[in-house]
C-alpha positions in Angstrom: 0.0 0.0 0.0 1.7 3.2 -1.2 -0.7 6.0 -0.1 0.0 7.2 3.5 -1.5 10.1 5.4 -1.0 11.1 9.0 -3.6 11.3 11.8 -5.4 14.7 11.9 -3.8 16.0 8.7 -6.1 18.7 7.4 -4.8 19.2 3.8 -4.9 15.7 2.2 -6.2 15.7 -1.3 -6.8 12.7 -3.5 -6.2 13.2 -7.2 -7.8 10.6 -9.4 -7.6 10.0 -13.2 -10.5 7.7 -14.2 -9.4 5.0 -16.6 -11.2 2.0 -18.1 -10.3 -1.6 -17.8 -7.8 -1.2 -20.6 -6.0 1.7 -18.8 -7.3 4.3 -21.2 -8.4 7.6 -19.7 -12.2 8.1 -19.5 -13.5 11.4 -20.9 -16.0 12.7 -18.3 -17.4 15.3 -20.7 -20.7 13.3 -20.9 -23.5 16.0 -20.3 -25.4 13.4 -18.2 -22.6 13.3 -15.6 -24.0 15.2 -12.7 -21.7 14.5 -9.7 -18.8 12.6 -8.3 -18.6 11.4 -4.7 -15.8 9.7 -2.7 -16.8 7.3 0.1 -14.1 6.3 2.6 -14.4 3.5 5.2 -12.0 2.2 7.8 -11.1 -1.4 7.2 -13.5 -3.7 9.2 -16.0 -0.8 9.8 -19.6 -1.2 8.6 -20.2 2.5 7.8 -18.4 5.3 6.0 -16.3 7.9 7.7 -18.3 10.8 6.2 -21.7 11.3 4.6 -23.7 14.0 2.8 -21.8 16.9 1.4 -18.5 15.7 2.9 -18.4 13.1 0.2 -18.5 15.5 -2.7 -15.6 15.3 -5.1 -14.7 17.8 -7.8 -14.6 17.0 -11.5 -11.5 19.1 -12.3 -10.8 18.3 -15.9 -13.5 16.3 -17.8 -11.6 15.5 -21.0 -8.7 14.0 -19.0 -10.9 12.1 -16.5 -9.5 14.1 -13.5 -11.4 14.1 -10.2 -10.2 15.5 -6.9 -11.4 14.8 -3.4 -10.3 16.9 -0.4 -10.8 15.4 3.0 -13.2 17.3 5.2 -12.0 19.7 8.0 -10.1 17.8 10.7 -8.9 15.0 8.4 -9.0 11.5 9.7 -8.7 11.1 13.4 -8.1 7.3 13.7 -4.9 5.5 12.7 -5.5 2.5 10.5 -6.1 1.1 7.0 -8.9 2.6 4.9 -10.5 1.9 1.6 -12.3 4.3 -0.7 -14.3 4.3 -3.8 -15.5 7.0 -6.2 -19.1 7.1 -7.4 -20.0 8.9 -10.6 -23.7 9.8 -11.0 -25.2 10.1 -14.5 -28.7 11.0 -15.4 -29.7 7.3 -15.9 -27.2 5.4 -13.9 -24.5 5.3 -11.2 -21.0 4.0 -11.8 -18.6 3.0 -9.0 -14.9 2.8 -9.5 -12.6 0.1 -8.2 -11.7 0.5 -4.5 -8.4 2.0 -3.4 -6.6 1.7 -0.1 -4.5 4.0 2.0 -3.2 4.1 5.6 -3.3 6.7 8.3 -0.4 6.7 10.7 0.4 8.6 13.9 2.8 11.5 13.3 5.9 12.2 15.4 4.5 15.4 16.8 2.9 14.9 20.2 
């Protein structure tokens, strides 16, 4: 697992490029695409860390498939392994991406 954040970091931003199963960038210029959300859950938990507006992601560059997600104020307070998943909402369907994993570690500052 290559992505690491530190407990209570307040600036983490995920930058995603949406690709298809062949690794080709997906053009998100489809006029039916209405939103992108990012859901994050601690491993072994049964519910997501955030809900509602705190899951909103930004479609930054539609032709290049770029989506950004900034963690809500306060960052993640619990050390551990997390998984996340993007959800793209179109007028007639919802498409979920593959899950990604990252870890949150304790910092050295006490």
